[in-house]
C-alpha positions as a printed NumPy array, in Angstrom:
array([[115.131, 108.214, 113.274],
       [115.541, 108.093, 109.726],
       [113.627, 105.396, 107.65 ],
       [115.692, 102.462, 106.907],
       [116.662, 101.422, 103.528],
       [117.244,  97.61 , 104.433],
       [115.538,  96.011, 107.377],
       [117.059,  92.996, 108.902],
       [115.001,  90.077, 110.476],
       [116.152,  91.32 , 113.995],
       [114.459,  94.741, 113.271],
       [111.433,  93.161, 111.947],
       [111.107,  90.94 , 115.047],
       [111.436,  93.743, 117.543],
       [108.611,  95.63 , 115.638],
       [106.691,  92.692, 115.543],
       [107.087,  92.097, 119.032],
       [105.833,  95.678, 120.096],
       [102.864,  95.008, 117.524],
       [102.043,  91.998, 119.505],
       [102.289,  93.683, 122.874],
       [ 99.82 ,  96.362, 121.453],
       [ 97.371,  94.003, 120.19 ],
       [ 97.327,  92.033, 123.379],
       [ 96.561,  95.191, 125.044],
       [ 93.533,  95.955, 123.066],
       [ 94.763,  99.185, 121.216],
       [ 94.346, 100.243, 117.893],
       [ 97.448, 101.855, 115.85 ],
       [ 96.073, 105.418, 116.004],
       [ 95.273, 105.213, 119.94 ],
       [ 98.946, 103.924, 120.57 ],
       [100.513, 106.543, 118.247],
       [ 98.189, 109.056, 120.19 ],
       [ 99.736, 108.026, 123.633],
       [103.253, 108.739, 122.03 ],
       [102.32 , 111.878, 120.539],
       [102.835, 110.788, 117.035],
       [100.774, 109.521, 114.092],
       [ 99.619, 106.004, 113.062],
       [101.896, 106.174, 110.027],
       [105.143, 106.653, 112.411],
       [104.104, 103.881, 114.635],
       [103.725, 101.583, 111.653],
       [106.9  , 102.424, 110.471],
       [108.065, 101.287, 113.909],
       [106.243,  98.064, 114.055],
       [107.407,  97.093, 110.424],
       [111.198,  97.849, 111.186],
       [111.333, 100.563, 108.807],
       [112.027, 103.333, 111.302],
       [114.33 , 102.662, 114.414],
       [112.928, 103.02 , 117.818],
       [114.94 , 104.651, 120.931],
       [115.041, 102.932, 124.595],
       [112.78 , 105.627, 125.912],
       [110.023, 104.873, 123.242],
       [110.337, 101.168, 123.854],
       [109.645, 101.689, 127.577],
       [106.899, 104.318, 126.727],
       [105.241, 101.683, 124.612],
       [105.619,  98.734, 126.845],
       [104.091, 101.121, 129.575],
       [101.192, 102.047, 127.877],
       [100.531,  98.228, 126.738],
       [100.775,  97.137, 130.679],
       [103.489,  94.69 , 129.924],
       [104.99 ,  93.67 , 133.258],
       [107.533,  90.885, 131.874],
       [110.57 ,  92.597, 132.874],
       [112.755,  90.116, 131.097],
       [111.182,  90.624, 128.089],
       [111.315,  94.436, 128.13 ],
       [114.849,  94.374, 128.776],
       [115.364,  91.991, 125.705],
       [113.384,  94.264, 123.496],
       [115.428,  97.386, 124.773],
       [118.536,  95.591, 123.969],
       [117.096,  94.906, 120.407],
       [116.445,  98.67 , 120.045],
       [119.83 , 100.041, 121.007],
       [122.452,  97.337, 120.576],
       [124.497,  98.539, 117.503],
       [126.397,  95.296, 116.338],
       [128.328,  95.1  , 113.031],
       [128.968,  91.499, 112.799],
       [131.021,  89.627, 110.32 ],
       [128.172,  88.765, 108.406],
       [127.815,  92.684, 107.077],
       [131.08 ,  91.83 , 104.723],
       [128.465,  89.86 , 102.889],
       [125.641,  92.394, 102.446],
       [124.958,  93.102,  98.86 ],
       [126.585,  90.059,  97.886],
       [124.34 ,  87.245,  99.405],
       [120.707,  86.805,  99.757],
       [119.434,  88.707, 102.868],
       [118.321,  85.469, 104.783],
       [121.854,  84.38 , 105.04 ],
       [122.787,  87.596, 107.068],
       [119.549,  87.247, 108.895],
       [120.343,  83.58 , 110.044],
       [123.913,  84.688, 110.725],
       [122.743,  87.679, 112.966],
       [120.163,  85.294, 114.551],
       [122.858,  82.795, 115.447],
       [125.082,  85.338, 116.816],
       [122.557,  86.323, 119.615],
       [121.282,  82.826, 120.533],
       [121.118,  81.395, 123.747],
       [120.826,  77.713, 122.719],
       [120.688,  76.273, 119.325],
       [118.85 ,  73.042, 118.141],
       [119.337,  71.253, 114.793],
       [117.107,  68.389, 113.338],
       [118.252,  67.181, 110.147],
       [116.819,  64.128, 107.982],
       [118.779,  64.245, 104.521],
       [121.758,  66.674, 105.053],
       [124.349,  67.349, 107.846],
       [123.446,  70.548, 109.448],
       [125.176,  73.455, 108.121],
       [126.925,  74.489, 111.373],
       [128.738,  70.666, 111.275],
       [129.424,  70.65 , 107.501],
       [133.21 ,  70.393, 106.322],
       [134.12 ,  72.916, 103.495],
       [133.941,  70.133, 100.912],
       [130.423,  68.666, 102.159],
       [129.212,  72.556, 101.954],
       [130.52 ,  72.905,  98.33 ],
       [128.603,  69.926,  97.221],
       [125.461,  70.863,  98.994],
       [125.54 ,  74.638,  98.105],
       [126.75 ,  73.916,  94.239],
       [123.874,  71.115,  93.544],
       [121.134,  73.42 ,  92.466],
       [119.533,  74.133,  89.157],
       [120.576,  76.547,  87.537],
       [124.13 ,  76.447,  88.957],
       [125.46 ,  79.336,  90.56 ],
       [128.149,  81.504,  89.324],
       [131.489,  80.33 ,  90.787],
       [132.357,  83.448,  92.488],
       [128.844,  83.236,  94.249],
       [129.197,  79.646,  95.167],
       [132.716,  80.309,  96.838],
       [131.008,  83.19 ,  98.755],
       [127.93 ,  80.995,  99.844],
       [130.685,  78.449, 100.989],
       [132.787,  80.783, 102.895],
       [129.844,  82.13 , 104.621],
       [128.775,  79.008, 105.747],
       [132.135,  78.376, 107.137],
       [132.168,  81.594, 108.824],
       [129.071,  80.778, 110.543],
       [130.897,  78.002, 112.573],
       [132.171,  80.923, 114.812],
       [129.162,  80.163, 117.151],
       [130.659,  76.58 , 117.885],
       [133.47 ,  77.957, 119.266],
       [131.285,  79.86 , 122.032],
       [129.909,  78.086, 124.881],
       [126.284,  78.462, 123.791],
       [124.83 ,  74.878, 124.324],
       [124.104,  73.366, 120.704],
       [122.191,  69.999, 120.275],
       [122.002,  68.513, 116.583],
       [119.559,  65.674, 116.106],
       [120.626,  63.812, 112.621],
       [119.041,  60.986, 110.97 ],
       [121.129,  58.052, 109.873],
       [120.088,  58.854, 106.156],
       [121.845,  62.04 , 106.293],
       [124.972,  60.562, 107.825],
       [125.028,  57.749, 105.28 ],
       [124.159,  59.875, 101.86 ],
       [127.409,  60.601, 100.209],
       [127.381,  63.93 ,  98.628],
       [130.915,  63.578,  97.746],
       [133.262,  60.669,  97.579],
       [134.158,  58.11 , 100.389],
       [137.035,  59.98 , 101.711],
       [135.098,  63.146, 101.967],
       [132.401,  61.435, 103.859],
       [134.548,  59.969, 105.974],
       [136.21 ,  63.239, 107.005],
       [132.722,  64.569, 107.634],
       [131.961,  61.908, 110.186],
       [135.235,  62.282, 111.984],
       [134.75 ,  66.326, 111.945],
       [131.249,  65.58 , 113.429],
       [132.968,  63.118, 115.994],
       [135.566,  65.691, 116.821],
       [132.777,  68.375, 117.351],
       [130.786,  66.154, 119.633],
       [133.783,  65.883, 122.354],
       [133.049,  69.424, 123.224],
       [131.139,  70.227, 126.172],
       [128.526,  72.367, 124.863],
       [128.033,  70.503, 121.729],
       [125.507,  67.263, 121.769],
       [125.086,  65.18 , 118.973],
       [122.265,  62.695, 118.595],
       [121.379,  59.995, 115.848],
       [118.087,  58.645, 114.922],
       [118.725,  55.173, 113.428],
       [116.901,  53.643, 110.515],
       [116.201,  50.801, 112.792],
       [113.465,  52.648, 114.83 ],
       [109.634,  51.216, 114.593],
       [106.696,  53.684, 114.191],
       [108.863,  56.934, 113.238],
       [106.68 ,  59.233, 111.083],
       [108.794,  62.381, 111.931],
       [110.794,  62.619, 109.041],
       [109.195,  66.26 , 107.994],
       [110.333,  67.664, 111.337],
       [113.623,  69.248, 110.139],
       [114.312,  72.544, 111.792],
       [116.718,  75.025, 112.965],
       [115.517,  76.274, 116.661],
       [117.292,  79.24 , 117.731],
       [116.713,  80.304, 121.439],
       [116.249,  84.124, 122.348],
       [117.311,  85.819, 125.376],
       [113.628,  84.867, 126.669],
       [111.602,  82.2  , 125.157],
       [109.203,  84.606, 123.598],
       [112.125,  85.67 , 121.395],
       [112.906,  82.264, 120.069],
       [112.98 ,  81.587, 116.378],
       [112.604,  78.725, 114.121],
       [114.087,  78.631, 110.646],
       [113.001,  76.558, 107.916],
       [113.982,  76.162, 104.485],
       [111.443,  75.548, 101.684],
       [111.398,  75.724,  97.918],
       [110.844,  79.264,  97.885],
       [113.365,  80.274, 100.284],
       [113.914,  80.625, 104.193],
       [111.33 ,  81.199, 106.634],
       [111.725,  82.751, 110.124],
       [108.721,  81.541, 112.583],
       [107.979,  83.078, 115.585],
       [104.291,  82.925, 116.736],
       [104.16 ,  81.495, 120.089],
       [101.642,  78.757, 118.842],
       [104.078,  77.632, 116.149],
       [107.228,  77.792, 118.658],
       [105.654,  75.657, 121.087],
       [104.641,  73.294, 118.37 ],
       [108.196,  72.999, 117.408],
       [109.413,  72.727, 120.732],
       [107.265,  69.71 , 121.288],
       [108.447,  68.218, 117.847],
       [112.171,  68.629, 118.809],
       [111.679,  66.905, 122.42 ],
       [109.982,  64.153, 120.229],
       [112.987,  63.684, 117.771],
       [115.149,  63.977, 120.983],
       [113.292,  61.291, 122.759],
       [113.765,  58.707, 119.769],
       [117.066,  59.23 , 119.29 ],
       [120.113,  57.492, 120.682],
       [121.687,  59.185, 123.613],
       [125.125,  61.059, 123.02 ],
       [127.409,  58.271, 123.765],
       [125.691,  55.417, 121.654],
       [125.275,  58.335, 119.039],
       [129.4  ,  58.828, 118.881],
       [129.8  ,  55.235, 118.745],
       [127.303,  54.856, 116.077],
       [128.975,  57.704, 113.692],
       [132.396,  56.301, 114.515],
       [131.017,  52.826, 113.225],
       [129.736,  54.477, 110.255],
       [133.193,  56.227, 109.571],
       [134.942,  52.921, 109.797],
       [132.47 ,  51.507, 107.012],
       [133.193,  54.363, 104.681]])
């Protein structure tokens, strides 16, 4: 297969998982390449996502690596062979690659967790809220790019129309901060209440009135893969978006999420809480 000029996070993840399996098997790159009848350079391209890989090659590799996890093998084969041209491709070359990678990740998700402390999670934002958040940066974005980012964020909401389980844990601070005026804030809270009525969407609130809470640095987006080893955590930082997939880190974030879920109000009390805030706006 020809070398790719652009590599998506999903393609990189496939290569990284194949590399992890090789390393777990105790094989060096040249040894694994020899088993395939190719050279180490070609295997390196596969493991970096630069080169595509066929179903036959994936199955040969995992067999050489003595992988017996049938579910993982089938998930890797799907990643290698599935050809999806999703809605996000319309933004390629117009928005940062991380935006498209997140959209593709969401498209393939089996469950989705959001933990947010300062802003309403992107999947729950109204257009007015998204425009204020995305436009509040230095230097300011050109108006055309700002509109593209807003449109992209709204297009991401398509995953909420599916039955994929979605849980948002939102701190009271995020609910109270008015990024726009009172009317827009009320509309945003009403939007959250409407979404929380859907069977597959759960909204939980962490109130200010909570003793011994020291977890305000635990914001995350946790996207479930077809098998737990293919889960991904997405975190925004000052230098861009990070996609985290090491097993140790995934375990850490699962624990953090359960802690945040554990200290939050249950869904019914959370809806009542948001409803009261909306009345106060």
